C-alpha positions in Angstrom: -10.3 -2.8 -0.5 -9.8 0.9 -1.1 -6.2 1.8 -1.5 -5.5 5.4 -0.9 -2.1 4.4 0.4 -1.8 2.3 2.1 -0.4 -0.3 1.9 3.0 0.8 1.0 3.8 -0.6 -2.4 1.7 -2.2 -5.2 -0.1 -5.4 -5.5 2.3 -6.4 -8.2 5.1 -6.4 -5.6 3.1 -9.0 -3.7 3.2 -11.2 -6.8 7.0 -10.8 -6.9 7.5 -11.7 -3.2 5.6 -15.0 -3.7 9.0 -16.3 -4.9 11.1 -14.3 -2.5 10.6 -15.8 1.0 12.0 -14.3 4.1 11.3 -10.8 2.9 10.2 -9.6 6.4 9.1 -6.0 6.4 8.1 -6.0 2.7 4.4 -5.4 2.6 1.4 -5.6 0.4 1.2 -2.4 -1.5 -1.5 -0.1 -2.3 -2.6 0.1 -5.8 -4.8 3.2 -6.1 -8.4 2.9 -7.1 -9.7 5.5 -9.5 -11.5 7.5 -6.9 -8.9 7.5 -4.2 -5.5 7.6 -5.7 -3.0 9.2 -7.9 -3.7 12.5 -9.6 -0.9 13.7 -11.7 -1.4 17.4 -12.2 1.2 20.0 -11.2 1.0 20.4 -7.5 1.7 23.5 -5.5 1.8 22.9 -1.8 4.2 25.3 -0.2 5.5 26.2 3.2 5.4 24.2 6.4 1.8 23.0 6.9 0.3 22.3 10.4 0.3 18.5 10.1 -2.3 15.8 9.8 -5.0 15.0 12.3 -4.6 12.2 14.8 -7.2 9.7 16.1 -7.1 8.6 19.8 -8.0 5.1 20.8 -8.1 4.3 24.5 -9.1 1.7 27.1 -8.3 1.2 30.8 -6.0 4.2 30.8 -4.0 3.0 27.8 -3.8 5.2 24.7 -2.9 4.7 21.1 -2.5 7.7 18.7 -3.2 6.9 15.1 -1.7 8.9 12.2 -3.4 8.6 8.9 -1.3 8.5 5.7 -2.3 9.1 2.1 -0.7 8.9 -1.3 0.5 10.4 -3.5 2.0 13.6 -2.0 4.0 16.4 -3.7 7.7 15.7 -3.4 8.4 19.2 -2.0 5.6 19.3 0.6 6.5 20.0 4.2 4.4 19.2 7.2 4.9 20.0 10.9 5.7 16.8 12.6 6.3 18.3 16.0 3.2 16.8 17.6 3.8 13.4 16.2 7.5 13.5 17.3 6.4 14.4 20.8 3.9 11.6 21.0 6.4 9.1 19.8 9.0 10.3 22.4 6.6 9.3 25.2 5.4 6.1 23.7 6.5 2.5 24.2 6.1 1.4 20.5 5.2 2.5 17.0 3.1 0.2 14.8 3.8 0.0 11.1 0.8 0.1 8.6 -1.0 -3.1 7.7 0.6 -5.3 5.1 1.7 -8.8 4.2 5.1 -10.6 4.6 6.1 -13.7 2.7 8.2 -16.2 4.6 9.8 -19.7 4.2 12.3 -21.6 6.2 14.8 -22.4 3.6 18.1 -21.0 4.9 21.0 -19.5 2.9 21.6 -22.3 0.5 17.9 -22.7 -0.2 17.8 -19.0 -1.2 20.6 -19.6 -3.7 18.8 -22.6 -5.3 15.6 -20.5 -5.4 17.2 -17.7 -7.5 16.9 -19.5 -10.9 13.2 -20.1 -10.3 12.6 -16.4 -10.0 13.9 -15.5 -13.4 11.1 -14.3 -15.7 8.6 -14.2 -12.8 7.1 -10.9 -14.0 6.7 -11.9 -17.6 3.6 -13.2 -19.3 3.6 -17.0 -19.8 4.7 -18.6 -23.1 6.3 -15.4 -24.5 2.9 -13.6 -24.9 2.7 -9.8 -25.0 0.1 -7.3 -23.6 -1.3 -6.8 -27.1 -2.2 -10.5 -27.2 -3.8 -10.7 -23.7 -5.5 -7.3 -23.4 -8.7 -6.2 -25.0 -8.2 -3.9 -27.9 -9.6 -1.0 -25.9 -7.5 -1.5 -22.9 -4.4 -2.1 -25.0 -5.0 1.3 -26.8 -5.2 3.0 -23.4 -2.1 1.2 -22.3 -0.2 2.5 -25.3 -1.2 6.1 -24.7 0.0 6.0 -21.1 3.1 4.0 -22.0 4.1 6.6 -24.6 3.5 9.4 -22.1 5.4 7.9 -19.1 7.5 4.9 -20.2 9.1 6.3 -23.3 12.6 5.4 -24.4 14.6 2.9 -22.3 12.1 3.3 -19.4 9.6 1.3 -21.3 12.0 -1.5 -22.3 10.3 -4.9 -21.8 7.0 -3.4 -20.5 4.9 -5.1 -23.2 5.9 -8.5 -22.1 5.0 -8.0 -18.4 1.9 -9.4 -16.8 -0.8 -6.7 -16.6 -0.2 -6.3 -12.8 3.5 -5.7 -13.2 2.9 -3.4 -16.2 0.5 -1.4 -14.0 3.2 -1.2 -11.3 5.9 0.0 -13.7 3.5 2.6 -15.3 2.4 3.9 -11.9 5.9 4.4 -10.6 7.0 6.2 -13.8 3.9 8.4 -13.7 4.6 9.5 -10.1 8.2 10.2 -10.9 7.4 12.3 -14.0 4.7 14.2 -12.2 6.8 15.5 -9.3 4.8 13.3 -6.8 5.9 10.7 -4.3 4.1 7.7 -2.9 3.9 9.2 0.6 6.6 7.0 2.1 8.3 10.3 3.2 5.7 10.5 6.0 6.5 7.0 7.3 10.2 7.7 7.1 9.7 10.7 9.3 7.8 8.6 11.8 10.4 5.8 11.9 13.2 8.4 12.1 11.6 9.9 15.2 11.2 6.5 16.7 14.8 5.7 16.1 15.9 9.0 17.6 13.8 8.4 20.7 14.8 4.7 20.9 11.2 3.6 20.6 10.7 0.1 19.0 8.9 0.0 15.6 6.8 -3.2 15.3 5.4 -4.9 12.2 1.6 -5.5 12.0 1.8 -7.6 8.9 0.0 -10.9 8.2 2.7 -13.5 7.3 2.2 -16.2 4.7 4.7 -19.0 5.1 5.4 -20.9 1.9 6.2 -24.7 2.2 7.9 -24.9 -1.1 8.9 -21.5 -2.5 10.7 -22.9 -5.5 7.7 -24.9 -6.6 5.5 -21.8 -5.9 7.7 -19.6 -8.1 7.5 -22.2 -11.0 3.8 -22.6 -10.7 3.2 -18.9 -10.6 5.0 -18.5 -14.0 2.3 -20.6 -15.6 -0.6 -19.6 -13.6 -3.4 -17.6 -15.3 -4.3 -14.3 -13.6 -7.3 -12.3 -14.5 -5.4 -9.1 -13.8 -6.4 -6.9 -16.7 -8.7 -5.0 -14.3 -5.6 -4.1 -12.2 -4.1 -2.3 -15.2 -7.3 -0.7 -16.1 -7.8 0.7 -12.6 -4.3 2.1 -12.6 -4.8 3.8 -15.9 -8.1 5.3 -14.6 -6.3 6.6 -11.6 -3.6 8.2 -13.7 -5.8 9.4 -16.5 -9.0 10.7 -14.9 -8.5 12.4 -11.5 -5.8 14.9 -12.0 -7.4 17.5 -9.7 -7.4 15.4 -6.5 -3.7 15.4 -5.6 -3.5 19.0 -4.7 -6.8 18.8 -2.7 -5.8 15.6 -0.9 -2.3 16.8 -0.1 -3.5 20.1 1.4 -6.4 18.4 3.3 -4.0 15.8 4.8 -1.3 18.3 5.8 -3.8 20.7 7.4 -5.9 18.0 9.1 -9.0 19.1 7.1 -11.2 16.0 7.6 -14.2 17.5 5.7 -12.1 17.9 2.6 -10.5 14.5 3.0 -13.9 12.9 3.4 -15.0 14.2 0.0 -11.8 13.0 -1.7 -11.9 9.6 -0.1 -15.7 9.0 -0.2 -15.8 6.5 -3.0 -14.8 3.0 -2.0 -13.9 0.4 -4.7 -12.6 -3.1 -4.8 -8.9 -3.1 -5.7 -8.5 -4.9 -9.0 -4.9 -5.8 -8.3 -5.5 -7.6 -5.0 -8.7 -9.2 -6.5 -6.6 -10.6 -9.3 -4.3 -12.3 -6.9 -6.8 -13.4 -4.2 -9.4 -14.7 -6.6 -7.0 -16.9 -8.7 -6.8 -20.6 -8.6 -3.1 -20.3 -7.9 -3.7 -18.2 -4.8 -5.9 -21.0 -3.4 -3.2 -23.6 -3.8 -0.8 -21.6 -1.5 -3.4 -20.4 1.0 -3.4 -16.8 -0.4 -7.1 -16.1 -0.2 -9.2 -13.5 1.6 -6.1 -11.3 1.7 -7.8 -8.1 2.8 -9.4 -9.7 5.8 -6.2 -11.5 6.9 -4.3 -8.3 6.7 -7.0 -6.5 8.6 -7.1 -9.1 11.4 -3.3 -9.0 11.8 -3.4 -5.3 12.3 -6.3 -5.5 14.8 -4.5 -8.1 16.8 -1.3 -6.0 16.9 -3.2 -2.9 17.9 -5.1 -4.6 20.7 -1.9 -6.2 22.0 -0.2 -2.8 22.1 -3.2 -1.2 23.8 -3.1 -4.0 26.4 0.6 -3.7 27.3 1.6 -0.1 26.6 0.6 3.0 28.4 0.9 4.9 25.1 1.7 3.9 21.5 1.5 5.4 18.0 0.2 3.6 14.9 0.2 4.4 11.2 -2.9 3.6 9.1 -4.1 4.4 5.6 -6.3 7.5 5.8 -9.0 5.7 3.9 -9.4 3.2 6.7 -9.6 6.0 9.3 -12.3 7.8 7.3 -14.4 4.7 6.5 -17.4 3.9 8.7 -16.5 0.2 8.4 -12.8 0.6 8.6 -10.3 -0.9 11.0 -11.3 1.4 13.9 -14.9 0.2 13.7 -13.6 -3.2 14.8 -11.9 -1.7 17.8 -15.1 0.1 18.7 -17.0 -3.2 18.7 -14.3 -4.7 20.9 -14.9 -2.0 23.6 -12.3 0.6 22.8 -13.1 4.3 22.8 -12.3 5.8 19.5 -12.1 9.6 19.3 -11.7 11.3 15.9 -9.8 14.6 15.7 -11.7 17.7 16.7 -12.1 20.3 14.0 
């Protein structure tokens, strides 16, 4: 799965929510792949830019407008949300981006008893450190990035984290220190408009229900995860593609699809999601084929909205909108008319 934003947090957060049931609205995150994600050069995007392009999906007189989102974006970037605001005002619902929720029917007291099981969830098993579990080459690369972005108290305890969690911590620090944001500002603007116009905002997430979250949390602490690739991918994203953030931000905010196509052309398997979905632990709790389950949940939510609402607005990662085999290709096969933005 390519992850140019899209999903809203990081795959490491998914690992944490395995022991945090009932976290409705918390979604599987996007860990950037080296060719589609974070570029941490100084970014100069100034003024109020025209705003992103919108896709139009229609069938039997019902219309859904789809706004693509991308990440990261400059913290100070402004975009003209007038058109999106107007569309939301005349819509019956807004669909959140695809994601995954973790749930369990345990009640208040169950959550209290669960809390001790969550202690140490992010740490490597048996007191190991990253130096012990990473290859020498990857550990050297980790130290370079850690010293650059996680110096001082910010890096406390990072060497005892599982590689996926270390990647998450590093990524967030790199964004913060590079004057970038994960792009959630765009979603916040959409949800603010929906709230202002009293339009419901609906989840499109796939929900995994845990039968025994306490046991799941304990099992996870001991479970081996081959997540070194997750950390490696994150370091690649931070270290190698510094020129893309400016290009991507400008292309997104001006609706320049040709430029976006060049930036998002390379698709790669996300090492963080692969580490989770491919593990033996994931199979024991039914957490397999994650990308497809998330995809199917979004498709179902979109088709339901198109069947019942005269107009709706949805939010999708830009990578899915630009991909020939993305989510919209499924809607085309199901008989919906999909119109990309006109230049």
